[in-house]
DRENDO-1510 file (C-alpha; in Angstrom, 1 decimal, always signed):
<recs>
REC; n; res; u; v; w
REC; 1; UNK; +17.9; -30.5; +57.4 .
REC; 2; UNK; +17.7; -27.0; +55.8 .
REC; 3; UNK; +17.4; -26.8; +52.1 .
REC; 4; UNK; +20.4; -25.4; +50.1 .
REC; 5; UNK; +20.0; -21.9; +48.7 .
REC; 6; UNK; +18.6; -21.7; +45.2 .
REC; 7; UNK; +21.5; -22.1; +42.7 .
REC; 8; UNK; +20.6; -18.9; +40.7 .
REC; 9; UNK; +20.7; -16.6; +43.7 .
REC; 10; UNK; +24.2; -15.3; +43.1 .
REC; 11; UNK; +23.4; -14.8; +39.4 .
REC; 12; UNK; +20.3; -12.8; +40.2 .
REC; 13; UNK; +22.2; -10.7; +42.7 .
REC; 14; UNK; +24.9; -9.9; +40.0 .
REC; 15; UNK; +22.2; -9.2; +37.4 .
REC; 16; UNK; +20.4; -6.8; +39.8 .
REC; 17; UNK; +23.7; -5.0; +40.6 .
REC; 18; UNK; +24.4; -4.6; +36.9 .
REC; 19; UNK; +21.0; -3.1; +36.3 .
REC; 20; UNK; +21.5; -0.6; +39.1 .
REC; 21; UNK; +24.9; +0.4; +37.7 .
REC; 22; UNK; +23.4; +0.9; +34.3 .
REC; 23; UNK; +20.6; +3.0; +35.7 .
REC; 24; UNK; +23.1; +5.2; +37.5 .
REC; 25; UNK; +25.0; +5.7; +34.3 .
REC; 26; UNK; +21.9; +6.7; +32.4 .
REC; 27; UNK; +20.9; +9.1; +35.2 .
REC; 28; UNK; +24.3; +10.8; +35.0 .
REC; 29; UNK; +24.1; +11.3; +31.2 .
REC; 30; UNK; +20.5; +12.6; +31.6 .
REC; 31; UNK; +21.7; +15.2; +34.1 .
REC; 32; UNK; +24.6; +16.2; +31.8 .
REC; 33; UNK; +22.2; +16.6; +29.0 .
REC; 34; UNK; +19.7; +18.6; +30.9 .
REC; 35; UNK; +21.9; +21.3; +32.5 .
REC; 36; UNK; +20.8; +24.0; +30.0 .
REC; 37; UNK; +24.2; +25.7; +29.9 .
REC; 38; UNK; +24.3; +26.3; +33.7 .
REC; 39; UNK; +27.5; +25.5; +35.5 .
REC; 40; UNK; +27.4; +22.0; +37.0 .
REC; 41; UNK; +28.5; +21.5; +40.6 .
REC; 42; UNK; +31.9; +20.3; +41.8 .
REC; 43; UNK; +34.7; +19.5; +39.4 .
REC; 44; UNK; +32.6; +18.8; +36.3 .
REC; 45; UNK; +33.7; +22.2; +34.9 .
REC; 46; UNK; +37.1; +23.7; +35.6 .
REC; 47; UNK; +37.0; +26.7; +37.9 .
REC; 48; UNK; +38.5; +30.0; +36.8 .
REC; 49; UNK; +42.1; +30.6; +37.7 .
REC; 50; UNK; +42.8; +32.4; +41.0 .
REC; 51; UNK; +42.8; +36.2; +41.0 .
REC; 52; UNK; +46.1; +37.6; +39.8 .
REC; 53; UNK; +47.1; +34.5; +37.9 .
REC; 54; UNK; +44.7; +34.4; +34.9 .
REC; 55; UNK; +46.5; +37.3; +33.1 .
REC; 56; UNK; +49.8; +35.7; +33.7 .
REC; 57; UNK; +48.6; +32.3; +32.4 .
REC; 58; UNK; +47.2; +33.9; +29.3 .
REC; 59; UNK; +50.4; +35.9; +28.7 .
REC; 60; UNK; +52.4; +32.7; +29.0 .
REC; 61; UNK; +50.2; +31.0; +26.5 .
REC; 62; UNK; +50.7; +33.8; +24.0 .
REC; 63; UNK; +54.4; +33.9; +24.5 .
REC; 64; UNK; +54.9; +30.1; +24.8 .
REC; 65; UNK; +52.6; +28.8; +22.1 .
REC; 66; UNK; +52.8; +30.7; +18.9 .
REC; 67; UNK; +50.4; +28.3; +17.1 .
REC; 68; UNK; +47.5; +29.4; +19.5 .
REC; 69; UNK; +48.5; +33.0; +20.2 .
REC; 70; UNK; +45.3; +34.3; +18.6 .
REC; 71; UNK; +43.1; +32.0; +20.6 .
REC; 72; UNK; +44.9; +32.8; +23.8 .
REC; 73; UNK; +44.1; +36.4; +23.4 .
REC; 74; UNK; +40.5; +35.7; +22.7 .
REC; 75; UNK; +40.2; +33.3; +25.7 .
REC; 76; UNK; +41.6; +36.1; +28.0 .
REC; 77; UNK; +39.0; +38.5; +26.5 .
REC; 78; UNK; +35.9; +36.2; +26.9 .
REC; 79; UNK; +36.6; +34.4; +30.2 .
REC; 80; UNK; +34.4; +36.8; +32.1 .
REC; 81; UNK; +31.5; +36.3; +29.7 .
REC; 82; UNK; +31.1; +32.6; +30.3 .
REC; 83; UNK; +28.2; +33.2; +32.6 .
REC; 84; UNK; +24.4; +32.9; +32.7 .
REC; 85; UNK; +23.1; +30.8; +29.9 .
REC; 86; UNK; +26.7; +29.9; +28.9 .
REC; 87; UNK; +28.1; +29.4; +32.4 .
REC; 88; UNK; +29.0; +25.8; +31.6 .
REC; 89; UNK; +31.4; +26.9; +28.9 .
REC; 90; UNK; +34.9; +26.1; +30.2 .
REC; 91; UNK; +37.4; +28.7; +28.8 .
REC; 92; UNK; +40.9; +27.3; +28.3 .
REC; 93; UNK; +43.6; +28.9; +30.4 .
REC; 94; UNK; +46.0; +27.8; +27.6 .
REC; 95; UNK; +44.3; +27.0; +24.3 .
REC; 96; UNK; +45.7; +24.1; +22.4 .
REC; 97; UNK; +45.5; +23.0; +18.7 .
REC; 98; UNK; +42.6; +20.6; +17.9 .
REC; 99; UNK; +43.0; +17.6; +15.7 .
REC; 100; UNK; +41.7; +18.1; +12.1 .
REC; 101; UNK; +38.4; +16.3; +12.7 .
REC; 102; UNK; +36.8; +15.0; +9.6 .
REC; 103; UNK; +33.1; +14.8; +8.6 .
REC; 104; UNK; +30.9; +15.3; +5.5 .
REC; 105; UNK; +29.5; +18.4; +3.9 .
REC; 106; UNK; +25.8; +18.8; +2.8 .
REC; 107; UNK; +26.6; +17.1; -0.5 .
REC; 108; UNK; +28.4; +14.2; +1.2 .
REC; 109; UNK; +31.9; +15.4; +0.2 .
REC; 110; UNK; +34.6; +15.2; +2.9 .
REC; 111; UNK; +35.2; +18.3; +5.0 .
REC; 112; UNK; +37.5; +18.8; +7.9 .
REC; 113; UNK; +37.9; +21.3; +10.7 .
REC; 114; UNK; +40.8; +22.9; +8.9 .
REC; 115; UNK; +38.3; +24.1; +6.3 .
REC; 116; UNK; +37.2; +26.7; +8.8 .
REC; 117; UNK; +40.6; +28.1; +9.8 .
REC; 118; UNK; +40.5; +31.9; +9.7 .
REC; 119; UNK; +37.0; +32.0; +11.3 .
REC; 120; UNK; +35.8; +31.9; +14.9 .
REC; 121; UNK; +34.0; +28.6; +14.9 .
REC; 122; UNK; +31.4; +27.0; +17.2 .
REC; 123; UNK; +31.6; +23.2; +16.6 .
REC; 124; UNK; +28.5; +21.4; +17.9 .
REC; 125; UNK; +28.0; +17.6; +17.9 .
REC; 126; UNK; +24.4; +16.5; +17.9 .
REC; 127; UNK; +22.0; +13.7; +17.0 .
REC; 128; UNK; +18.2; +13.5; +16.4 .
REC; 129; UNK; +17.8; +10.9; +19.2 .
REC; 130; UNK; +19.3; +13.4; +21.7 .
REC; 131; UNK; +16.4; +15.5; +23.0 .
REC; 132; UNK; +18.6; +18.4; +24.3 .
REC; 133; UNK; +20.3; +18.5; +20.9 .
REC; 134; UNK; +17.0; +18.8; +19.1 .
REC; 135; UNK; +15.9; +21.6; +21.4 .
REC; 136; UNK; +19.0; +23.8; +20.8 .
REC; 137; UNK; +19.2; +23.4; +17.0 .
REC; 138; UNK; +16.8; +26.3; +16.3 .
REC; 139; UNK; +18.8; +28.5; +18.8 .
REC; 140; UNK; +22.0; +27.7; +17.0 .
REC; 141; UNK; +20.3; +28.6; +13.7 .
REC; 142; UNK; +19.3; +32.0; +15.2 .
REC; 143; UNK; +22.8; +32.5; +16.5 .
REC; 144; UNK; +24.3; +31.9; +13.0 .
REC; 145; UNK; +21.7; +34.3; +11.5 .
REC; 146; UNK; +22.6; +37.0; +14.1 .
REC; 147; UNK; +26.3; +36.8; +13.0 .
REC; 148; UNK; +25.7; +36.5; +9.3 .
REC; 149; UNK; +28.3; +38.3; +7.3 .
REC; 150; UNK; +30.8; +38.2; +10.1 .
REC; 151; UNK; +33.8; +36.0; +10.4 .
REC; 152; UNK; +32.0; +33.4; +12.4 .
REC; 153; UNK; +30.5; +29.9; +11.6 .
REC; 154; UNK; +28.3; +27.5; +13.5 .
REC; 155; UNK; +29.4; +24.0; +12.4 .
REC; 156; UNK; +26.7; +21.6; +13.7 .
REC; 157; UNK; +27.8; +18.0; +12.9 .
REC; 158; UNK; +25.1; +15.4; +13.1 .
REC; 159; UNK; +26.2; +11.9; +14.2 .
REC; 160; UNK; +23.1; +9.8; +13.4 .
REC; 161; UNK; +24.3; +6.4; +12.2 .
REC; 162; UNK; +20.9; +5.0; +10.9 .
REC; 163; UNK; +18.0; +6.5; +9.0 .
REC; 164; UNK; +20.2; +9.2; +7.6 .
REC; 165; UNK; +17.3; +11.0; +6.0 .
REC; 166; UNK; +16.0; +12.0; +9.5 .
REC; 167; UNK; +18.5; +14.8; +10.4 .
REC; 168; UNK; +17.9; +16.9; +7.3 .
REC; 169; UNK; +14.1; +16.3; +7.6 .
REC; 170; UNK; +14.2; +17.4; +11.2 .
REC; 171; UNK; +16.1; +20.6; +10.4 .
REC; 172; UNK; +13.6; +21.4; +7.6 .
REC; 173; UNK; +10.6; +20.7; +9.9 .
REC; 174; UNK; +11.9; +23.0; +12.6 .
REC; 175; UNK; +12.6; +25.9; +10.2 .
REC; 176; UNK; +16.4; +25.8; +10.4 .
REC; 177; UNK; +17.7; +27.8; +7.4 .
REC; 178; UNK; +20.9; +29.5; +8.4 .
REC; 179; UNK; +22.9; +26.4; +9.4 .
REC; 180; UNK; +24.8; +24.3; +6.8 .
REC; 181; UNK; +24.2; +20.6; +7.2 .
REC; 182; UNK; +27.3; +18.6; +8.2 .
REC; 183; UNK; +27.2; +14.9; +9.1 .
REC; 184; UNK; +29.4; +12.0; +10.3 .
REC; 185; UNK; +27.4; +8.8; +9.8 .
REC; 186; UNK; +30.1; +6.8; +11.5 .
REC; 187; UNK; +30.1; +9.1; +14.6 .
REC; 188; UNK; +34.0; +9.1; +14.5 .
REC; 189; UNK; +34.2; +12.7; +15.6 .
REC; 190; UNK; +32.2; +12.0; +18.8 .
REC; 191; UNK; +34.3; +9.0; +19.7 .
REC; 192; UNK; +37.5; +11.0; +19.1 .
REC; 193; UNK; +36.2; +13.7; +21.4 .
REC; 194; UNK; +35.1; +11.2; +24.0 .
REC; 195; UNK; +38.5; +9.4; +23.9 .
REC; 196; UNK; +40.3; +12.7; +24.4 .
REC; 197; UNK; +38.1; +13.5; +27.5 .
REC; 198; UNK; +36.3; +16.4; +25.8 .
REC; 199; UNK; +32.9; +14.8; +25.3 .
REC; 200; UNK; +30.9; +13.4; +28.2 .
REC; 201; UNK; +27.7; +13.0; +26.2 .
REC; 202; UNK; +25.6; +15.0; +23.7 .
REC; 203; UNK; +25.4; +17.7; +22.8 .
REC; 204; UNK; +29.1; +18.7; +23.0 .
REC; 205; UNK; +30.2; +22.2; +21.8 .
REC; 206; UNK; +33.6; +23.7; +21.3 .
REC; 207; UNK; +34.5; +27.4; +20.7 .
REC; 208; UNK; +37.4; +27.4; +18.3 .
REC; 209; UNK; +39.6; +30.4; +17.4 .
REC; 210; UNK; +40.7; +31.3; +13.8 .
REC; 211; UNK; +44.0; +29.5; +14.4 .
REC; 212; UNK; +42.2; +26.2; +15.0 .
REC; 213; UNK; +42.8; +26.1; +18.7 .
REC; 214; UNK; +40.2; +25.3; +21.4 .
REC; 215; UNK; +39.0; +28.4; +23.3 .
REC; 216; UNK; +36.0; +26.9; +25.1 .
REC; 217; UNK; +34.3; +23.6; +25.8 .
REC; 218; UNK; +30.7; +22.9; +26.9 .
REC; 219; UNK; +29.0; +19.6; +27.6 .
REC; 220; UNK; +25.3; +19.9; +27.6 .
REC; 221; UNK; +22.8; +22.3; +25.9 .
REC; 222; UNK; +22.7; +26.1; +26.0 .
REC; 223; UNK; +20.4; +28.9; +24.9 .
REC; 224; UNK; +22.6; +29.9; +22.0 .
REC; 225; UNK; +20.4; +32.7; +20.9 .
REC; 226; UNK; +20.4; +34.3; +24.4 .
REC; 227; UNK; +22.0; +37.6; +25.2 .
REC; 228; UNK; +24.7; +35.8; +27.2 .
REC; 229; UNK; +25.7; +33.6; +24.3 .
REC; 230; UNK; +25.6; +36.5; +21.8 .
REC; 231; UNK; +27.8; +38.6; +24.1 .
REC; 232; UNK; +30.4; +35.8; +24.3 .
REC; 233; UNK; +30.5; +35.2; +20.6 .
REC; 234; UNK; +30.5; +38.9; +19.8 .
REC; 235; UNK; +33.5; +39.5; +22.0 .
REC; 236; UNK; +35.3; +36.5; +20.5 .
REC; 237; UNK; +34.7; +37.6; +16.9 .
REC; 238; UNK; +35.7; +41.2; +17.7 .
REC; 239; UNK; +38.9; +40.1; +19.4 .
REC; 240; UNK; +39.8; +37.8; +16.5 .
REC; 241; UNK; +39.5; +40.7; +14.1 .
REC; 242; UNK; +41.9; +42.9; +16.1 .
</recs>
């Protein structure tokens, strides 16, 4: 008479399957976090509108959405500059208003996205435990320095939820001096972005027009001090001023 199978066999099978599924998820997030601003394959980033329709879409956005008229014009102007080191930046065909995300200023006082209306803003969500985030902080600092005195602001919001002294210490150690420190120790801003489908992981970066509308979205890091990034930001700032 054959022996019955061990009673824990099905449990072990389920456990192994769960481990494989978790590993696959981690691998996906690692790929997203390691793309370096290059466009990912497939549908991870929206493709540009077909030839002949982009101008019509942008015009409709300007005419049909007064709240985001400025950002619609900027989006049309910069869509051809989302390439090279910033190829993963998805430029909106029809910019939409963003929620008034809340976080804290360097002194811990409440700040919100509305505080930056009137400026072209690059909102970056990062954490010290995110290796790609750490790598791009000095580049974001140099980008802010390059556009000092212009109507542009890098708003890098840290979402560390423990050991809250680490983010400021890290920025000091890496020589970051042009960025203002912003933090959200509850990470609410990241969860809101994730729930709305904007954030796949960290870092997540949004290019926002002076009217508070989303012009571009990038998941993954980029060389923000590169010629490609500076050309995109320069065009956005210039168009916002006209």
